[in-house]
N, C-alpha and C positions, 0 to 999 in steps of 0.2 A: 504494500500500500504506500502511496506517495506521502512522504512526510511533510510536503508542502500543500497538503490537501486543504480544502475549504474550511474544515472543522478546526484547524489548529487555533488554539487560544480561545475557542468558542466554549460556551457552557452547554452541556448536554445532560439531560435527565433521562434515566433508564429505569423502568420498572422491572421487578423480578431479577435484580442485578447480582444476586449472590450465588447463583447456580446455573448450570446448563448454558443455554444460548445467551442468556442475559449476562452471566459472568464473563463469557468469552467476548461478547460485544463490548462490555465495559473495559476489559483489558485491552482490546485492540484499539478502541477509541482513545483511551488514556495514552496508549503508545504513540498516538498521532499528535499528542501535545494539547489535547483539549482538557478543559476542566470538566470532570465527570461527577454527577450527583447520582448516587445509587439509591434507589427506592426499594426497601426490603421490608418484609413483615417481621422477621426474627432478628432482634438486635445482635445477638451473639454470633449467629451465622453471617450476618451482614458485615460485622466488624472483622471477623476472620477473613472473609473474602476481600474486604477493603485493604487489609494489611498485605495480603498476598499479591494483590494487583499493584499496590504501591511498590512493593519489593521487586516485582517482575518488570515494571515499566520505568521505575525511577521517577515517576510523576507523582508528586505529593499533593496535587490538586484533585484529590478524590475524596468526596464527602459522602457520608452515610446519613440518610433520613429514613424514618420509620413510618410505614403506612400499611394498614390492612385493607387490601382491595376488596375483601369480602364484606366490607361495611361502607356504604356510600356516605354515611355520616363521617367516617374517618377520612374518606377521600376529601370531603369538604373541609374538615379540620386541617388536613395536611396542606391543601392548596392555599387556604387562608394564611397559615403560618409561613408557607414558602413565599407568598407574595409580599409579606411583611419584611422578610429577611433577605430576599434576593431581588436584585434589580435586573439581572441578566438571565436570559434563557433563549438559546438559539436552536436547539434540537430537542425534540421530545420523542423518545423511543418507547412505544407502548408494547412492551415485550412480555410481561408476566402472563403465565398461563397455567391452567390446571386441566386434568382429565380424570374422569371417574367412570367406572363401569356401573356404579350404582347411583341413583338419583339422590343428591343431597341438596340442602338449601343453605343460603347465607343468613347472616343475622337479619337481613331485610326480608327474608322469606322467599327469595328468588333462587331458581335453579343455579347451582354454584358455577358450572362451566360457563354458561352464558353471562352470568353476573360478573365473574372475575375476569374472564378473557376479553369480554366486550364492554359490558355496561359500565364498569368502573372506569375503563379507559375512555369511553364516550364522555363521561362526566368530568374526568380529570382534564381531558383535552379542552372541553368547553371552558373550564375554569382557568386554564393556562393560556388560552388563545389570545387574550388581550396583551399579555407579556410577550408572547411570541411575535405578535404584530408590531409591538413597540421596538423589538430587537431585529426586525426583518432586515435583510433576508434571513428566513428561518425555515426549519423543516420539521415535519411530523412523519414518523415512520410507524406504521401499524403492522404488527406481525399477523400474517394470515397463514394459509396452508393450501396446497393443491387439493386437499381432501374436500374443500368446499365445492369442488367440481363434481363430486360423486354422490353427495347426499344433499338433495334439494332442501333448502331451508324452509321450515314450516312457520311462515310469518303469522299465521293465525294461532299458533301455539309455540312461540319461540322458547318458552320456559318448560316445554314438554311435560305439561301437567297431565295429559291424557295417556301418552305412551312414550316411555323413555328408553333410549339406548345410548351408551357412552359415545359411540361413533357419531350418532345423529346430533347429540349435544355439542360435541366438539366441532362438527361441521357447521352447525348453526352459528356458533360463536365466531368461526373463521370467515363464514360468508358475511356475517354482520360486519366484520372488520373491513371487508372490501366495499360493501354498500356504503358504510360510514365514510370510508376514504373518498369515494367518488362524490358523495354529498358534501363533504368538507371542502372539496375543490371549489364547488359552487358557492359555498358559504364564505370562503376566504378569498374569493376572486379579487384581484387588485391589491391585496394586502402584502404581497411579498413573501407569504408563507406557502411553501410547497408541501404536497402530501404524497406519500408513497405507501402502497400496500406491498408487503414483501413475503415471499415464500422461501423459507430456509431449507426446504426439502425434508426428507425423513431423517431425523436426527436422534441418535441414542442419548437420551437424557433421563433424569428422574421421572419426567412426565410420561415416558414410555416404558418404564421399568418398575418403579416403586408402587407397591400396593395393587398391582394388576395380576390377574390369574396367570399361571404358568403357560397355559395354552396360548394366551394372547401374546405373551412375551416371545414365545417360540415362533409364532407367525410373524411378529414384528421383526425378529432377527433374520427372517428369510427374505425380507423386502430388499430388492437390489438397490445399489447406489446409496446405501445407508451412510449417513454423514456423521462426523464428529461434531461436538458443539462448536469447536473452532471453525470448522468448515461451514456449519449452519449460520454462524454469526456473520460471515463475510458479506452476505447480501444486505443485512442491516447496516453494517459499517459502510458498505458501498453507497447505500442510499443516504446515509447521514453525512458522508464526507467527500464524495466524488465531485471534482470540479466539473466533470462532464454533465452533471445534472442541474447546473445553474439555470434558472428560469424555466425549468421543466417540471411539470406537476401532473398528478393524477395518473400515475403509472402503476401497473402491477408488475413487480420485478422478481424474476427467478434467476439465481446466480447473478450475473452482471448484465442481464438482458431483459428488455420489456417483453412480457408475454400477455396473452389474452386471459382474462379471468372468465368465470362462468358467464354465459350469455345473460342470465337474469340479473347479474350485478350491474349491468348498464341501464337497467330499467329505472327511469327517473321517478316513476310513481312508487316503486318499491323502496328506493332510497329515501324518499320523502316519508313514506309510511313508517319505516324503521326509525327514522329520526324523531318523528312525532311520538311514536310508541316509547322510545327511549326517554324522551323528556317527561312523559307521563309517569313511567316507572320510577325515575329518579325523584320526581316531585312527590310521589306518594310515599317513597321510602323516607325522604327527609322530613315530610310532614308528620309521619308516624313517630319519628324520633323526637320531635319537638313537643 
């Protein structure tokens, strides 16, 4: 990666930064000379990862902040504190993710995979957008997956209250990230903030190993072209740092190339519907907490 890349000396916020793709992304971006802010749920694991990244990159500008993305109230608290204490933000990497074969719910009562992978990032991005605009040119990178092409999102039941499967839930969240990215392009038009949805490929991380049945892990191991977290992180780092992407927005990127996302993700009505639904879900969760 070019050490004279766009991101050098910029401020970058990365969710889920203490493990897997998030940790590898943090390390690679720190290595490019950016100031990196790690957003993690667990303080101990986050600090351990922060120290390892500082030691590996010799970049001391790595900060740790704590936020539980399974709580929209905590996302709100985190954003409010961040905006008080930070005046710079140039890159937001919405990376954190979960996967579960069994349906679980968050503190807000929402299906966990959709809530953590997508809804928390939707809310965080909305709260951070004014600061990103203020610091433009800026970039938003949303982690998706090619899995979104194989399981059609159920927009009439995105929380899968009627019928749950882990693969469907994960696909719903990743399709939502693409729909959200394209809608964001329209919302941020003329602001100088670029938006990219990225596909890291099939990566071996805790997401695809911890807590999953043996049969699922064995099938996962057989998938060709399986990537390491470092390889999976490359697409996020490319979107966050490449000079080639200046003034380019609204792309779905796999490896270092623009690819087509699922046909339905280009449907403006579906993008608008998801946005409005997301605003409603966030509003209901915040009101419930007050």
